[in-house]
C-alpha positions, 0 to 999 in steps of 0.5 A: 500500499503507498504511503502518503508520501508516495501518494503526494508524489503520484498526485503531483507527478508527470503529465496527463499520460503518466500511469498510476500503477496502484489506482485500486488503492485510492478507491473507496468502492462505493454503494450508497444508493437508497435502493441497494439490496443485499445482493448488490452489497455482496457483489460490491464486497466480492469486487472489493476483494478481487481488485483490493480497493482501499475501502468500501463505502456504504450506508450504516445499515450495511456496516456490520455486514461489510466489517464481518466480510472484510475482516482480515483483508486489509480493506476498510469499511467507510460509513456515511454519517448525516448523509446526504443532506448534512442538515440533521442535529449534531447529536444525531450525527454523533450517534450515527458515528458511534453506531458505525464505530460499534458495527466495525467502520474504520472510516466515517464520511460525514456531511457538513451543515452546509446551511450553517456555513452559508449563514456564516455560523462557523462555530456551529459548523466546526462543532458539528464536525467535532461531534463526529471527530470526537467519536473517531479519535485518532484510531479511525479516519474522519472525512468531511464532505463539504458538498462543493456543488452547493458552495462558492470558492470562497465557502469551499476554502472556509469549509476546508479550513473549518474541517482542519481545525475540527480534526478532520483527516480528509476533506471530500468534495461531494455526496454526488446527490446534488447534480455535481461531483468532483472536479480537478479545479475543486480538488486543486482548491481543496488541496491548497486549502489544508495542511499536508496532514489533511488529505483530499477525497474526490467523489461524484462523477468519476467514471473512468481511469482517465478522470480518476488519474486526473483527480490524483494528479490534482491532489486527491489521495482517495477517490469515491466511486461506484466505477472502481472496477471500470476504472482499474480495468480501463472500462467505463461506467454510466454510474459513478456513485 
């Protein structure tokens, strides 16, 4: 598995044709559709094992199953919190986080309170994120979804800085549920907004290897996508979250 230093080198290396040989280890293989069935989750897990993706990313009701099925594989389980709106009470996000940790999640992907950010209520945004980072502590990864499709560039910068202050390990572009996904420009902006100890996850609309490589070169250390198999095999997919 590449180190952070190796990831950063890959992200900034070469031109658009430079190969990235460990693409699978950037991918959170994702299934967050509300209609997802057990059969589809089982397929997600089989693909994660076959291609050795970094993690799967699922809704909370699937955390325990995924943690059990992936135990000993080195593949993580990322569970979403406050997804996809981010507009619930912080105590509910904390409860979701506690349940996910108890069920075996190694990473939590939480959505910020976008309305509070737009109101300029920065303490509320910060405290909301901390309600989750207090649960994850230093033992698990917290990724903070800022929902770039709903923000101005200034708001994106502000959200990233608040997430860093609140103890986030990653800032993440999108849920993919609001008509916009990851862009190279947003990944570059977010990478510059935070210190080197905070990483960037690009998610939403990443459908093929070319798009994935562009995100990595822009500074993404992780990719959230349902098109992981297509990306590593060089195919394409109509679904990318």
